[in-house]
C-alpha positions as CSV (number, residue, x, y, z in Angstrom):
1,M,99.9,88.7,104.7
2,S,102.5,87.0,102.6
3,A,103.9,88.6,99.5
4,R,102.4,85.8,97.4
5,L,98.9,86.5,98.7
6,G,99.3,90.2,98.4
7,A,100.4,89.8,94.7
8,E,97.3,87.6,94.1
9,L,95.0,90.2,95.7
10,V,96.5,93.0,93.5
11,A,96.1,90.8,90.4
12,A,92.5,90.1,91.2
13,S,91.7,93.7,91.9
14,A,89.3,95.5,89.5
15,N,91.3,98.7,90.2
16,P,94.1,99.1,87.6
17,R,95.9,101.5,90.0
18,S,96.2,98.9,92.8
19,E,99.6,98.8,94.3
20,L,101.5,96.4,96.5
21,W,104.1,97.8,98.8
22,L,106.7,95.3,100.0
23,E,109.5,95.8,102.4
24,P,111.9,92.9,102.6
25,G,112.1,91.3,106.1
26,C,109.1,93.0,107.4
27,G,105.7,91.6,108.3
28,H,102.3,93.3,107.7
29,T,103.0,96.5,109.7
30,G,106.8,96.3,110.0
31,A,107.6,98.6,107.1
32,Y,106.8,101.7,109.2
33,A,109.0,100.8,112.0
34,K,111.9,99.9,109.7
35,D,111.8,103.1,107.6
36,P,109.2,105.6,108.7
37,A,110.2,108.3,106.2
38,R,110.0,105.9,103.3
39,W,106.6,104.7,104.6
40,Q,105.3,108.2,104.9
41,A,106.5,109.2,101.5
42,G,104.7,106.2,99.9
43,W,101.5,107.0,101.8
44,Q,101.7,110.7,100.9
45,G,102.2,109.7,97.2
46,L,99.1,107.5,97.4
47,C,97.0,110.3,99.0
48,D,98.3,112.8,96.4
49,A,97.2,110.5,93.6
50,L,93.6,110.4,94.8
């Protein structure tokens, strides 16, 4: 998904807590491979907020 489309989806979301995680130079699933610790910290933060 492109960053532009992701931003449009977040803007259209009815959930005010919607977030968009972008990692420059990565495709849809590339952020985990590029920096697993950062990805895991972001995911843990999301889970903790629920």
